[in-house]
TINU-409379 format. One line per 2 residues: number of its first residue (from 1); for each residue x, y, z of N, C-alpha, C. Coordinates in steps of 0.2 Angstrom, whole numbers, plus 5000, padded with zeros to 4 digits. Atoms other than C-alpha are relative to their C-alpha. Example, Ala and Ser with C-alpha at 12.3 -4.5 7.8 and 13.67 -1.06 7.14 Angstrom:
# residues 2
1	5004:4994:5000:5062:4978:5039:5004:5006:5000 | 4996:4994:4999:5068:4995:5036:4996:5005:5003;
//
This chain:
# residues 153
1	4995:4997:4996:5827:5822:5989:4997:5001:5007 | 5003:4999:4993:5815:5825:6003:5001:4994:5005;
3	4998:5005:4996:5820:5808:6010:5007:5000:5002 | 4993:5000:4999:5838:5813:6010:5002:4999:5008;
5	4998:5001:4993:5839:5815:6029:4999:4993:5003 | 5002:5007:4998:5831:5798:6032:5004:4994:4997;
7	4995:5005:5004:5843:5789:6019:5007:5000:5003 | 4993:4999:4997:5859:5795:6028:5001:4994:5005;
9	4999:5005:4995:5856:5783:6043:5001:4993:4997 | 4999:5007:5003:5854:5768:6031:5007:4999:4997;
11	4993:5001:5002:5870:5772:6022:5005:4999:5005 | 4995:5001:4994:5879:5774:6039:5000:4993:5003;
13	5001:5007:4998:5872:5757:6044:5004:4996:4996 | 4996:5003:5005:5880:5750:6028:5007:5001:5001;
15	4993:4998:5000:5896:5759:6030:5003:4997:5007 | 4997:5003:4993:5898:5754:6049:5001:4993:5000;
17	4999:5007:5000:5896:5736:6045:5006:4998:4996 | 4994:5001:5003:5910:5737:6033:5006:5003:5004;
19	4995:4997:4995:5921:5748:6045:5002:4995:5005 | 4999:5005:4994:5919:5735:6059:5003:4994:4997;
21	4997:5006:5003:5923:5720:6047:5007:5002:4998 | 4994:4998:5004:5938:5729:6038:5002:5007:5002;
23	4998:4993:4998:5944:5744:6048:5006:5003:4997 | 4994:4997:5004:5960:5746:6038:4998:5002:4993;
25	5002:4998:5007:5950:5747:6022:4995:5005:5000 | 5006:4995:5000:5935:5758:6027:5001:5005:5006;
27	5000:4995:4994:5934:5774:6038:4994:5004:5000 | 5005:4996:4999:5921:5785:6044:5000:5007:4996;
29	4999:4994:5004:5917:5800:6033:5000:5006:5005 | 5000:4994:4996:5919:5818:6039:4993:5003:4998;
31	5007:4997:5002:5900:5823:6038:4995:4994:4999 | 5005:5005:5002:5885:5813:6031:5003:4994:4996;
33	4997:5006:5003:5888:5796:6025:5000:5000:4992 | 4999:4998:5007:5884:5802:6007:4997:5007:4999;
35	5002:4993:5001:5883:5820:6001:4994:5001:4997 | 5007:4998:5003:5867:5828:5996:5001:5000:4992;
37	4999:5000:5007:5875:5831:5979:5001:4993:4997 | 5000:5007:5002:5879:5813:5977:4994:4997:4999;
39	5007:5003:5000:5862:5807:5981:4996:5004:4995 | 5004:4996:5005:5854:5821:5970:5002:4997:4993;
41	4998:5002:5007:5865:5815:5955:4998:4993:4999 | 5002:5007:5001:5860:5797:5958:4992:5000:4998;
43	5008:5000:5001:5841:5801:5959:4999:5004:4993 | 5001:4996:5006:5842:5814:5944:5004:4997:4994;
45	4996:5003:5006:5855:5804:5933:4996:4996:4995 | 5004:5004:5005:5849:5796:5917:5001:4993:5001;
47	4998:5007:5000:5858:5780:5921:5000:4997:5007 | 5000:5002:4993:5855:5778:5940:4993:5002:5003;
49	5005:4998:4996:5842:5778:5953:5001:4997:5007 | 5000:5003:4994:5839:5774:5971:4993:4998:5002;
51	5006:5003:4998:5825:5762:5976:5000:5001:5008 | 5001:5000:4992:5818:5765:5994:4994:4996:5002;
53	5005:5004:4997:5808:5753:6004:4998:5004:5007 | 5002:4996:4994:5797:5762:6017:4995:4997:5004;
55	5006:5002:4995:5786:5758:6032:4997:5007:5003 | 5003:4994:4997:5776:5770:6042:5005:5005:5003;
57	4995:4996:4996:5791:5775:6052:5005:5004:4995 | 4996:4997:5005:5800:5780:6035:5004:4995:4997;
59	4995:5005:5004:5814:5772:6024:5003:4995:5005 | 4996:5006:4996:5820:5755:6031:5004:4996:4995;
61	4995:5003:5005:5830:5750:6015:5000:5004:4994 | 4999:4996:5007:5837:5756:5999:5005:4996:4996;
63	4995:5003:5004:5846:5750:5984:5002:5005:4995 | 4997:4995:5005:5857:5761:5973:5002:4996:4993;
65	4999:5003:5007:5857:5756:5954:5003:5004:4995 | 4996:4996:5005:5869:5761:5941:5000:4996:4993;
67	5000:5004:5006:5867:5756:5923:5007:5002:4997 | 4993:5000:5003:5884:5753:5914:5000:4997:4993;
69	4999:5003:5007:5889:5751:5896:5007:4997:5000 | 4993:5003:5000:5904:5739:5895:5002:5000:4993;
71	4998:4999:5007:5913:5743:5879:5003:4993:4998 | 4997:5007:5003:5919:5728:5868:5007:5000:5001;
73	4993:5000:5001:5936:5722:5868:5002:4995:4995 | 4998:5005:5005:5946:5710:5857:4996:4993:5001;
75	5003:5007:4998:5938:5695:5866:4993:5000:5002 | 5007:5000:4997:5921:5701:5872:4996:5005:4997;
77	5004:4996:5003:5906:5709:5865:4998:5006:5005 | 5002:4995:4995:5899:5725:5872:4994:4998:5004;
79	5005:5002:4996:5887:5723:5886:4996:5006:5004 | 5003:4995:4996:5874:5733:5896:4998:4997:5006;
81	5001:5003:4994:5873:5729:5914:4997:5005:5005 | 5002:4996:4995:5864:5736:5929:5004:4997:5007;
83	4996:5002:4994:5875:5736:5945:4996:5002:5006 | 5003:4998:4994:5867:5736:5962:5006:5002:5004;
85	4994:4997:4997:5880:5748:5970:5000:4999:5007 | 5001:5001:4993:5873:5747:5987:4993:4998:5001;
87	5006:5002:4998:5859:5738:5995:5000:4999:5008 | 5000:5001:4992:5855:5739:6014:4992:5000:5002;
89	5006:5000:4996:5840:5735:6025:5002:5001:5007 | 4999:4999:4993:5840:5741:6043:5000:4994:5004;
91	4999:5006:4996:5845:5728:6055:4993:4997:5003 | 5006:5002:4997:5828:5728:6064:4995:4997:4995;
93	5005:5002:5006:5819:5725:6047:5002:4994:4996 | 4997:5005:5004:5830:5711:6040:4995:4993:5001;
95	5004:5006:5000:5821:5694:6036:4993:5001:4999 | 5007:4999:5001:5805:5702:6032:4998:5001:4993;
97	5001:4999:5007:5806:5702:6013:5002:5007:4997 | 4998:4993:5003:5812:5720:6011:5006:4999:4995;
99	4995:5001:5004:5828:5715:6003:4998:4997:4993 | 5003:5004:5006:5819:5703:5991:4996:5005:4996;
101	5004:4995:5004:5807:5717:5986:5004:5005:4997 | 4996:4995:5003:5821:5729:5983:5004:4996:4994;
103	4997:5003:5006:5830:5716:5972:4995:4998:4994 | 5005:5001:5005:5814:5712:5963:4999:5006:4996;
105	5000:4993:5003:5812:5731:5959:5006:5001:4996 | 4994:4998:5004:5830:5732:5954:5000:4996:4993;
107	5001:5004:5006:5827:5717:5942:4996:5003:4995 | 5005:4997:5004:5812:5726:5935:5003:5006:4996;
109	4996:4994:5003:5822:5742:5932:5005:4998:4995 | 4995:5002:5005:5836:5733:5924:4997:4997:4994;
111	5003:5002:5006:5824:5724:5912:4997:5005:4996 | 5003:4994:5004:5815:5740:5907:5006:5004:4997;
113	4995:4996:5003:5832:5747:5903:5004:4995:4995 | 4997:5005:5005:5836:5731:5892:5007:4998:5002;
115	4993:5003:4998:5851:5726:5903:5000:4993:4999 | 4999:5007:5001:5858:5709:5900:5001:4997:5007;
117	4999:5003:4994:5863:5706:5918:4999:5005:5006 | 5000:4996:4993:5860:5713:5936:5006:4997:5004;
119	4994:5002:4997:5877:5713:5945:5001:5003:5006 | 4998:4997:4994:5884:5717:5961:5007:4998:5003;
121	4994:5002:4996:5900:5716:5972:4998:4999:5007 | 5002:5001:4993:5899:5709:5989:5007:4997:5004;
123	4994:5002:4996:5913:5707:6002:5000:4993:5003 | 5000:5007:4997:5918:5689:6007:4998:5000:5007;
125	5002:5001:4993:5916:5693:6025:4993:5001:5002 | 5007:4999:4999:5898:5697:6023:4996:4994:4998;
127	5003:5007:5002:5892:5679:6023:4992:5001:5000 | 5007:5000:5001:5874:5684:6026:4997:5003:4994;
129	5002:4997:5006:5873:5695:6011:5002:4995:4994 | 4998:5005:5006:5882:5682:6000:4994:4994:5000;
131	5005:5005:5000:5869:5669:6006:4993:5003:4997 | 5006:4997:5003:5855:5681:6002:5000:5001:4993;
133	4999:4999:5007:5861:5685:5985:5000:4993:4996 | 5000:5007:5003:5864:5666:5981:4993:4998:5000;
135	5007:5002:4999:5846:5663:5987:4996:5003:4994 | 5004:4996:5005:5840:5676:5974:5002:4997:4993;
137	4998:5003:5007:5849:5666:5960:5006:5003:4997 | 4993:4997:5002:5865:5676:5959:5005:4995:5001;
139	4994:5004:5000:5881:5667:5956:5006:5004:5000 | 4994:4997:5000:5899:5671:5958:5003:5000:4993;
141	4998:5000:5007:5906:5677:5941:5008:5001:5000 | 4993:4998:5000:5923:5684:5946:5002:5001:5007;
143	4997:5000:4993:5933:5682:5962:5006:5005:5000 | 4994:4996:5000:5944:5697:5966:5004:4999:5006;
145	4996:5002:4994:5958:5693:5978:5005:5005:5001 | 4995:4995:4998:5971:5704:5987:5004:4997:5005;
147	4995:5001:4995:5986:5703:5998:5002:5006:5003 | 4998:4994:4997:5990:5716:6010:5007:5001:5000;
149	4993:4998:4999:6007:5724:6009:5002:5005:5005 | 4999:4994:4995:6005:5737:6022:5006:4997:5005;
151	4995:5002:4995:6021:5737:6033:5005:4995:4998 | 4996:5005:5003:6030:5725:6022:5006:5003:4996;
153	4995:4997:5005:6042:5737:6013:5007:5000:5003;
//
C-alpha cells in the first residue's frame, strides 16, 4: 500500500489510453484512477495480487491478477484461470522488457496457484498490446463483438 500514490499515475495512463480511443465507452473518474480500498482489496485478497515493476524512480509498470473459478456447465468442466485484469507499462519504459517480465511473473503466480490458463481481455483498437500478447504466445479464444445503438431509438 505504500506504493499506492505511485500506482495511481500508471492506472491513469492506462485509462487515458482507453478514453482517447473510445471516448463514448470510457470516462475520467472523479478522483484517483483506482480507490485506495480497491487497491488494498486486490493486494490483500486471497485470489488476487498486483505485480509492480520498479526502477530507481519508482513503479514503471504493473499487472493486476485475479484468480477465478469457472463453474461447470452442461457442456464444460470446471476451470481455474488467472486473469490479467490490467497490465500497463509507462510509455517512456515500453520496449525494455518490463511487460515481458510482468507477464513472466504473472505466469509464475498462475502456475503456483495451479491455474489451467492465463487469460486477459484486450480491446481491438489496442494493436500494440494485441501484438505484444501474441508474441508472448497468447491466442484469441473468444471474440466479443458489439453494435452501438446509441441514438437509434
